[in-house]
N, C-alpha and C positions, 0 to 999 in steps of 0.2 A: 706533313709538309712543315719545313722550318718557318719561323715568323718571316712572312714575305717582305721583299724589298719593293718599293714603288717609288716613283719620282716624288710623290707627295711626301712619303715618309723620309726620303732623302732630304727634302727641304726642312723637315722638322727635327731631324736627327741632330744630336749635338756632337757628332764625331764624323770624320771623313771616311769614305769607303775606298779601299784599294781597288785598282783597275788593273787587270792583266791582259796582256796581248796574247796572240795565238800561241806563239812559241812557249810562253810561260804557262798558259793554260794546258798545253800539251804535256809539259813536264809534270805538272800537278796531276794530271789524269793518269799518267803512266805510273807515277809513284803510288797512287792510291789503288790502281788495278793490281799492283804487285802485293799489296797488303790484304786485299779483300778476296773472298771466293769469286771464281770467274762468273762474269755476267751480272754481278751485283749492282754495279753502278748504273747499267743500262736499265735494269729492272726498277731501280729507284727513280731514275729519270722518267720512265714510263708511268709509274704510279704518280709522281709529282705532276706530270702533264695532264693526266686524267683528272686529278683532284682540282687543278686550276681550271680545266675546261668545265667542270661541273660548277665551280664557283662563279665563273663569269657568265655562263649560260645554263643555269640549272634547269630550264625548261626545254632545252634542245633536245629533240628526239633523234633526228638523223644527223650524223656527225661524219664529214668527209675528212680524211687524213691523207695527205699527199706525201708519200715516203720516197725519199731519194735512195740511191744505191749504196750509200755509206752508213756510218754509225748514227748520223742524225735520222736516217730513215729507220734504223733499228730502234731508236727511242720512240719514233712514231708507231712502230709496230707493237711495241710493249704498251704504249698508251691505248692502242685499239683493243688489245687484249683486256686490259683493265676496264675500259668503258663498256665493253661487251658484257663483262661480268656484273657491271653496275646497272645492266638493263637498257643500254643504249643501242640504237640501230647504227651500226658503224660500217662505212664503206671505205675501203683502202684502195688507193690507186698506188701500186708498188712499181717503181721505175728501176729496180735493180734485177741483178741475176743471182739468185740464191747460191748457185754454184761458185760464183766468184766474189761473193760478198765478204766483208771482213768478218773475222771469227764471231764477234759479238753480234753483229747484224744477222749472221746466218742462224745463230741460236734463236734470236728474236723471231725471224721468219718462221722457223720450225715451230716454235711455241704458238705463233699466231695461226698457223695452218691447223695445228692440233686443237686449238680452241674454236675452230670454225669460223674464223674471221672471213668476211666476204670481200673477195678481191674483185676490183672492177678495172677494166682496161681504160675506161674514161670516167670522169667524175659523175656523180648522180645528178639527175636533172635539178632536183630540189635538195637543199640541205640547210640546217640551221646553225651550224658552227663549222668553220674550217680550221683545220690544224696544219700548219706549215712545217713539215719535217723533211724538207727537200735537201738542204745543203748545210745549214748551221754555219760553223766556222770553217768549213771545208771549201768555201767559195774562193776560187782563184781565177776563174774566167767567166765571162757572161754565159748563163745557161742557154741552151738551144733546144730545138726540137720539142719533144713532148714535155720536158721539164719546163721549158719557157712557156709552153701553153698552159700547163698547171699553175705556174706562178702568176701568169696573167689573170686566170680565173680567180685566184685567191686574191689578188690585188684589186679586182673589180668587184668582189663580193661586198655588199653593203652590210651584211651582218657581222657578228663577232668573229675575229681571227685570232688564233693563239699561234705564235711563232715559237718554235723549240730552239733554245740556246741563242738564236740570232735570226732576224728576217732573212730569208734566202736572197741572195743577190747583194747584200750589204757586207762590206769589208769590216771585220771584227776590230782591226787595229786603228782604222781611220775614220770610220762612218761614211765612207764614200760608197755610192751605188756602183756596182758593176752592171746591174740590170734595173735601171731606174723605171718606176711605173710611169705610164704615159698620161696619168691623170691623178688627181688628188686621192690619196688613200682614205678609206673610211675611217670614221672616228674611233670606232670600237675595236682597237688593236692592242694586243697584249704580247709581251715577249717574256719567256721564262728562261732566264740565264742559269745554266748549270755550273757548279763548281766555283766559277769566278764571274765577276762583272767585267764586261769588256769595254774598252774606251770608246769603240765606235757606236756604241749604244747611246752616247750622251753628247756627241758633238757632230758637226756637219749635217748630213742627212739622217743621222741616226735617231734623233728624237721624233722625227716624223715617221720613220720607218717602224720604230719599235713600239710606239704608243706607250702604254703603261708598262714599266719593266718590273718584273718580279724576279727574286733571287732564291735559289735553293742550293745549299751546299751538298745535298744528297747525303746528309748526315755522316760526312766523312771527315776525319781528323787527319790533318797533314802533319808529318813528322819533320819535314824541312820547311824553312821559311823562304819560299820563293819571292823575290822582291817584286814589288808592283812597278808598272811602267808609267803610271799616272794615278791621280787621286780624284775622286768625285767629292766636291766640297760639301760638308754638312753646314747646318745653321751656324752663323756667326753671332757673337754678342752684338746686339743692335745699338749699343752705346759704348763708347770708349771711356766714359767718365761716370763716377758716381756723382750725381748732381747735388752737391752739398749747398746749403744756403749761403755760406760765407764764401762766395766766389765773385769773380768779376770777369769781363770780356777778355782781359789778358790771360786768363787761365785756359782759354779754349783755342788760342793760336791765331795768328795773322796770316791770311792768304792773299797773295797778290795775283791778279789775273791780268795777263797781258795779251792783247789781241784786239779785235774789233776794228779792222780796217774799213775804209769808206765802202758803205753798202753791206757791211757784214757785222755791224755792231751787235745785232741781236744775239749772235753766237756767244760773244764775250759775256753779255748780260745774262744769258741762260747758265753759263758755268759759274758766274759769280753768285747768282741767286741760289744755285744748287749748293755751292760752298757754305753759304750763310745759313740756308735752311737746315743743312745737315750737321751744323754744330760749331762752325768756325766762329771765333770771337769777333773778328773784324775782317772785312773783305775790301780790299782796295782794287779798283778797276783801272788798269793803265791802258787807255784807248789809243790805238794808232790813228784813228780818225779824230783829231783834236777838235774839229768843228762840232762833233756830237756830244761833247762834255756837258754842256748846259742842259740839254734836253734829257739826257740820261740821269744826271744828278736830280732833276726835277721829278722825273717819273719813277725813280727808284732811290728814295731818300736814305734808305738803310745802307746803300753802297757808297763808298768813298771813291769818287771818280777823279782821275788825274790824267794828264798826259803821261805816257809810260816812263819818260825820263824824269818826271817829278815824283815818282813813288818814293816812299821812305826807304831808307837803305836797308832795313831789316825786314825779313819776312820769314815766318816759320815754314812756309811752303809757297812755291810759285807755279802757277799753271800757265802754260805758254802755248799759243797757237790757235785758239778758238776764234775763227773769223779773221785770221791774221793776214791772209793774202800774201803776196810777194814781199810786203813790208816787213813781215815777221823776222826775216833773216837778219836785219840790222840789230834787232833786239836779242835774238838767240845767241849771237856770239858772246855778248856781255853776260847773259844769264848762265850759260854753260860754264863760265869761269867763276861765277860768284855764288850762285844759288845752291844752298847745301841740300835742299829737297825740291826736286823739279819734276813736273809732269809736263810731258810733250805730247801734244794732240794736233791732229788735223794739219794745218798748214806749216807748223813747226816740223813735222815729220817729212812733209814734202821738201821743205828747205834742207833738212838734214840729209836726205837721199840724194840730193843734187849738189852737195857741197862737201868735198873731202876734208876741207879745213875745219868745218863744223864737226865732222865725224872725229877728227883728231882731238878737238876740245872735249868732246863727249868721252873719249877714251881716257883723257887726263883726269876726268872726275873719279875714276876708280882709285887712283893713288891718293886722292884727297879724302877718300871714304865718303863721298857725297852720293846721296840716294837719287836715283833717276827712274822714272816710270814712263814708258812709251805705251800709247794706246791705239795702235793702228787697226783700221779695218783691213780686210784681205788685200785690197788694192794698194793701200799704203805700205803694208808689209811687203808685198811684191816689189814695189819700188826700192825699199830699203835692202832687200835681198837679191835685187837684180834678176827676178824671175817673173813668171806670169801669175795672174790671180788664180787660174786654174791650178797651177802647181801648188800654190798655198793651200787651197781648198782640198786638194787631193790627199794631204797629210797634215792636217792643222797642228797636231801635237809636235810633230817633227820640225815643222817650220817655225813655230812659236818658240821652241827651245833653241833652234839655230839662230834666230834672231837675238835671243836673250844672250846666247854665248858670244855672238859676233860684236854686239854693242856693250856687253858686260853690264847689263841693267835688267830690271824687271820689265817684262812685256805682257801686255793685255791684248791678245788677238781676239778682236770682237767678232761676234757672229753667233749662230746657233750653237750653243755649248761653248761659250767663251773660254779660251785657254789662257791661263796665267802662268807664265814661266819665268825662271830666274837662273842664273849660272849656278851649277852645283846644287840643284834642287830638283825634286820631283815635280813635273808640271801638274797644274790643278785644273780640272774641268769644272765650270759652274753649272749648277742644275736649274737655276732660276731664269725667268724671262720668257717672253713670247713675241709673236709678231708685232705687237703694239710698239715695240721698240724700233721697228723699221720705219722710222719717220725722222725727218730732218730735226736736229738739235738734241736728240737723246744722247748722242756721243759727247756733246759739250757738257751735258748735265753729268755724265759719268766722270768726266775729267775734273769738274769741279768738286764732285764728291770724293774722289781720290785725294785731291788737294786738301780738303778739309780733314781727312783721315791722317795725312801726313803732318798737317799742322798740329794736330792733336796728339802727336807723339808716337804714332804706330810706325813700325818698321815698313819699308817699302813693299815687301811681298805681302805682309799682313794687311796694309792699307789697301793695296789692289784687290786682294782676295775678298775682303769685307765690303768694299765698295762695290764691286761687281755683283756680289751676292745680293746686297740690299737694293741696288739699282734694278736688278731683274725681279726681286721680290715685290717691289711696289707695282711694277707692271702686272705681275701675277694677281696681286690683291685688287688691282683696278678692274682687271678682266673678270675676276670672280664676282665682284660686286655688280658690274654691269650685266653679267649673265644671269645673276639672281634677282635682277630688277625686272619685272614684267614689262616695263615700258623701255628698258634699255635695249641698245642695239649691239651690245658687245664691245665694239671698238669705238663707237661714237663719243666725242667729247674729249679724247685723249690726245694731248700733244705734249711737246717738250716742256712747255711752261707749266702745265698741269703736273708733269712728273717732277719738275724742280720744286714746285710748291708743296707737293705731297711728301717730300723727304723729311719734313719736320716730324712726321708721324714715326719714323723709323730711325731718326738720328740719335 
């Protein structure tokens, strides 16, 4: 097997991973099949699957393989043959008709029969490992009948599961479930992706569905360079500066944070602290709630607190919207015309979606070569595009790119597998982060972090990608520390203030 890909390795890798959708993967597959002897790719896929099964469950004796009617089922049949030769007790539930099977799958079935593979009309009562070879990337509609029954049993199994190429019922291009499990999936899930890595493995429901992702090229060299549809981001440099001794705060950029309406000052303070902790030289907080200035100045002496209209004229980057409420619209019109590097979050996005004049001002920024980063969650993105949240989540890559093209700026579509998109660029999927970030204020922290990266001189796309990666990385590090602590509860003690404070370790 090739050196495997896993989510952990993706976080550590110093380069990006290309992601190919179904159409692109099909082209690559057909090209390679034309170059290699018949049935070579399927045999290699079966061997790779058997090797991974032994690696993740070396002591498993009874292995159930659910094989669908297509080539994914053929991969499963080849895996069964290999595992039987390795001394395992293999039971196969085959849902196809050998007479009508694709040519490759038909050969795999004949080889399995000749090898004495045990075919069962129903799954064994007990098994130690389940292999999902039902659909792969051939999923176009929700499975029904016996296939749905087999998939339910796989998804309910508490032991290790290996999915071949893709978890059955998950769309390869989008990460959307067509057959969503009715309960939480078991922790010990693995997906072995063949030939290419698919975008759907890393965004929307993909990360929960796939578990740990492994990658095998099937030792096949492509002669054509099929372009990728997205990129999975590798590790970023965790500092944008070489920290020389002879420096001062002016070398690290000024960030202005504008937000904090009455009752929502905390959001502005979280974003400002994140910008400061992540390396900004100075952070000015322009509060919309002017009555809170004295208290915030006393409790956060490192922040320079003003009324928003009293902020200095120059800023290397401006973050607008955190806790801004309806009052943010009055500031936004000015900022869109003046701020050369601008991050719009939360209420600034809501104001933008409701005001055509503000959208016109945003469009004018392109001609001035001003940088803008929008950081919507799915509901905010839906408002900006005039559609539903469900539509956004059904194809996160497409809608992130659509929003970036419409607004002509960088867009961070937050969520599981956050997508960073920009006009005329390949969208990037972020591999870091976990459910710890599903708490109030973490989005404000991200906005402040992006602002600091802009102030330090990074281009808008680079600033967004590096900030999103590091933001999620800190949540991953926190979770790992808590899980390794015998007294830790995993999620306990984590909140947005802790996240903002922790950024100094990765700034």
